[in-house]
C-alpha positions, 0 to 999 in steps of 0.5 A, spaced: 880 908 023 873 910 024 869 912 018 866 917 022 870 923 022 870 928 028 870 936 025 875 941 028 868 944 031 866 938 034 873 936 037 874 943 040 867 943 043 868 936 046 875 939 049 872 945 052 866 941 055 871 936 058 876 942 061 869 946 063 867 939 067 874 938 070 874 945 073 867 945 075 868 938 079 875 942 082 871 947 085 865 943 087 869 938 091 872 942 096 865 945 098 862 938 098 867 935 102 866 941 107 859 940 108 860 932 109 866 932 112 864 934 120 859 928 119 863 923 117 869 925 122 870 920 128 870 924 135 877 922 137 876 922 145 869 921 145 865 924 151 868 921 157 875 924 159 880 920 164 882 922 171 887 919 175 882 918 180 882 910 182 874 908 184 876 904 189 880 910 193 873 914 193 870 915 200 863 919 202 868 925 203 868 930 197 875 930 193 877 935 188 879 931 182 882 935 176 883 932 169 886 934 163 883 933 156 885 936 149 880 941 146 879 942 138 876 949 136 876 949 129 884 949 127 886 951 134 888 945 139 889 946 146 890 942 153 884 944 158 884 942 165 877 941 169 875 940 176 870 936 179 868 934 186 867 927 187 865 922 192 860 916 193 853 917 196 850 912 201 848 907 196 855 907 193 854 910 187 859 915 184 857 923 184 861 928 181 859 935 181 861 941 177 865 946 182 862 952 178 857 956 182 850 957 179 850 965 181 856 968 178 861 962 175 866 963 181 869 956 184 866 953 190 870 949 195 868 943 200 868 946 207 871 952 204 868 956 210 869 954 217 862 957 219 858 952 214 861 945 215 860 939 210 857 944 205 860 947 198 861 954 199 862 960 194 867 965 197 865 970 192 858 972 194 857 967 200 853 962 196 852 955 199 850 948 197 849 942 200 853 935 199 848 933 194 849 940 190 842 942 192 843 950 193 841 952 200 835 957 200 836 964 202 843 964 199 845 967 192 845 961 187 839 960 184 840 952 181 844 946 184 851 945 182 851 941 175 853 934 175 858 930 171 856 923 168 861 918 170 864 911 167 868 906 170 874 903 166 879 899 168 878 901 175 879 909 173 874 914 173 872 917 167 867 924 167 863 926 161 860 933 160 857 937 165 849 937 165 844 940 169 843 936 176 837 931 175 838 928 182 836 934 186 830 939 184 
């Protein structure tokens, strides 16, 4: 036995301090985890999404490529389908263009109007784009079509998030 005796007052003080510290830690831990957890969480799918398009089958003619991926918004997870117009340019480089018109967000199509062959055409307001995605002067779009960054893995095409078109100014 220890020669130093703990009085009732000291025992109560130690006990209340311990319980108070435990309760404070219990309240602070969720707040700290909430602040730090998004930084430490690894992104599941990365920035590129797989398509079913084989790179060896791409030609110089733009092809519509649909691809799906899982998108997580807070606690809600949904399957999202995006589309791209993909082709190989004269140097053999893969070009992937967003089909979203820069005028009002309608969907453009390749050779969508027989009066404007070999162009992307927006049926909403007659917007037109060249094959490179450059907007044609005198038509409603004010900017070129966005591009998708591309990556090839195991012979299949992977597409990233759309970016402003850097190829054409």
